C-alpha positions, 0 to 999 in steps of 0.5 A, spaced: 500 500 500 502 506 498 501 511 503 499 519 502 506 521 503 509 516 498 504 517 492 508 519 486 506 526 482 503 524 475 508 529 472 514 526 475 520 524 471 527 521 472 532 523 466 526 524 461 521 518 463 515 517 467 515 512 472 509 509 476 511 506 483 512 499 481 516 501 475 521 506 479 522 500 484 523 495 478 528 501 476 532 501 482 532 493 483 536 494 476 541 499 478 542 496 485 548 492 482 551 498 478 558 499 478 557 506 480 556 507 487 552 513 486 547 509 482 547 504 488 545 509 493 539 512 489 537 505 488 537 504 495 534 510 497 528 509 492 527 502 495 527 505 502 522 510 501 517 505 498 518 500 504 513 499 510 517 503 515 514 510 516 521 513 517 528 514 513 534 512 518 540 517 517 547 518 520 549 525 522 555 529 519 559 528 526 562 535 524 563 537 532 561 530 535 560 523 534 556 521 528 549 518 531 543 515 527 537 518 527 530 517 524 526 522 520 519 521 518 517 520 511 511 525 512 516 530 515 521 529 509 514 531 504 513 537 509 520 539 508 519 539 500 513 543 500 516 548 504 522 549 499 517 549 493 513 555 497 519 559 499 523 558 492 516 558 488 518 552 485 512 549 481 510 542 478 514 541 471 520 544 474 526 542 471 531 540 476 538 537 476 540 532 481 547 532 482 548 530 490 550 523 493 543 520 495 547 517 501 546 524 504 540 528 506 541 533 501 541 528 495 535 524 498 531 530 498 532 532 491 528 526 489 523 527 494 521 534 492 521 531 485 517 525 487 511 529 491 512 536 487 512 533 480 518 535 477 522 533 471 529 531 474 535 529 471 540 525 475 547 525 474 554 523 477 555 527 483 562 530 481 565 537 481 563 538 474 555 537 474 553 541 468 558 538 464 556 533 458 549 537 457 547 544 454 540 544 458 537 549 462 534 548 469 529 551 474 533 549 480 539 545 482 542 544 489 550 544 490 556 544 494 561 550 494 566 546 490 561 544 485 559 551 484 566 554 484 568 549 478 561 551 474 562 558 474 562 559 467 555 554 466 551 557 472 547 561 468 544 555 465 540 554 472 535 559 474 535 558 482 541 555 485 541 553 493 548 552 496 549 548 502 554 543 506 559 548 507 560 555 508 561 559 502 568 563 502 568 571 501 572 570 494 567 565 491 561 569 494 564 575 490 564 571 484 557 569 484 554 576 485 556 577 478 552 571 475 545 572 473 542 566 477 538 567 483 543 563 488 542 562 495 546 560 501 542 555 505 542 553 513 540 547 515 543 540 518 540 532 517 536 533 523 532 539 520 531 535 513 536 540 510 535 547 510 530 551 514 533 558 512 536 561 506 539 567 504 541 570 497 549 570 497 549 578 496 545 578 503 547 578 510 541 575 514 538 568 513 530 568 512 527 562 515 522 557 511 515 557 512 512 554 518 519 555 522 520 559 528 526 561 531 529 563 538 536 563 542 538 560 548 542 563 554 549 562 549 545 566 543 545 559 540 539 558 535 533 554 537 529 551 531 521 550 532 519 546 526 513 542 528 512 539 521 519 537 521 520 535 528 516 533 534 522 536 538 525 543 539 532 543 535 538 546 539 544 548 535 551 550 537 550 556 532 551 563 535 546 568 531 543 575 531 535 574 530 532 580 527 525 581 525 523 575 528 524 570 522 531 573 520 538 571 523 545 573 522 550 567 523 556 569 527 559 562 528 559 555 532 559 556 539 564 550 540 569 554 536 568 561 539 575 563 542 576 567 549 582 571 548 584 575 554 576 576 555 575 578 548 570 573 544 573 571 537 569 568 532 573 563 527 569 563 522 568 571 521 576 571 521 577 566 516 572 570 512 576 576 512 582 571 510 579 569 504 583 569 498 589 571 501 592 564 503 592 559 497 591 553 501 585 550 506 586 553 513 582 555 519 583 559 526 582 556 533 584 557 540 590 554 544 591 554 551 595 560 553 597 562 561 596 569 560 590 570 555 586 563 557 586 562 549 591 565 544 588 565 536 592 560 532 592 560 524 592 552 522 594 551 514 594 545 510 601 545 507 608 544 508 611 550 512 612 557 508 613 564 509 607 568 510 607 576 509 604 580 514 600 583 508 596 577 509 593 579 515 591 586 513 584 588 515 584 584 521 583 588 528 589 587 533 585 581 537 584 577 530 591 577 528 594 570 529 599 569 535 602 563 532 601 559 525 601 552 525 602 547 518 599 541 518 600 536 512 593 533 512 587 536 515 582 530 519 575 530 515 568 528 516 565 523 511 562 529 507 569 533 507 568 538 513 574 539 517 575 536 524 579 542 527 581 539 534 583 533 531 587 536 525 592 539 530 592 534 535 
């Protein structure tokens, strides 16, 4: 029996072909043994979506802690898809590009949106150049920053692009401002079924999606109430400033805040100021210090080299690193996010 949230919209197409539930599951079984891992992941999710369970089991990213398995209700995933469509004004027959791994929530949600909203979905290998190989134009696509960066000359072929998975650096943001597409940076996590807020890359504040309420706790960290997505309040470790009740400016991770001589420093903001000045991956972090409590250090993924003082122009006196550490290879999560503490151990 197909529950309401598993019904396939009559306009749904995958790579140009209409599918019934039976046909889609048959297709999934056919590609389940594919040599391509991304096709196996798609097959696994299709079969999981149409099984008898009311939820999908997913593993959180583990960026700041131990990854954990959570259960997301399929009905909540449909609600998330509808909120995305309302926020970005995406209608049925939307021509969309699916170029993310279906192993993770962002990739799963691209298929769910297409199934329930009636989209014409092109599913391609989730590599760094997702727009190569065709000359089509699209209404909508979701990408990670690296895909966006490698596709700058082709992004004009997508009307609306959402970017998530990692923070956009200032250098890339400035490049994206010149592209005629509507490009949004998103805020969300596995627990919120991808994004619950988005902002155009030229804007400063995120605007929450329909049905989302936001407040902060005593740490000034974001609290999310999304009854159509989760039965519980989601308490984050993201320090924010809320305005107008439904907008917020993201300042950084509470876990990463550095208290140096009584001055609170947000590493993410300092890293943004350094964007484009260091030709390697880098981050800043606090290190225990007798006189300051914590001192700010700059960690660079590279063999040691001399850094000119001009690199630090634009930083105030508290934001300038007291020490520079070179690391040959950063520690990462499965999704490529840098594990800061582990990287300098």
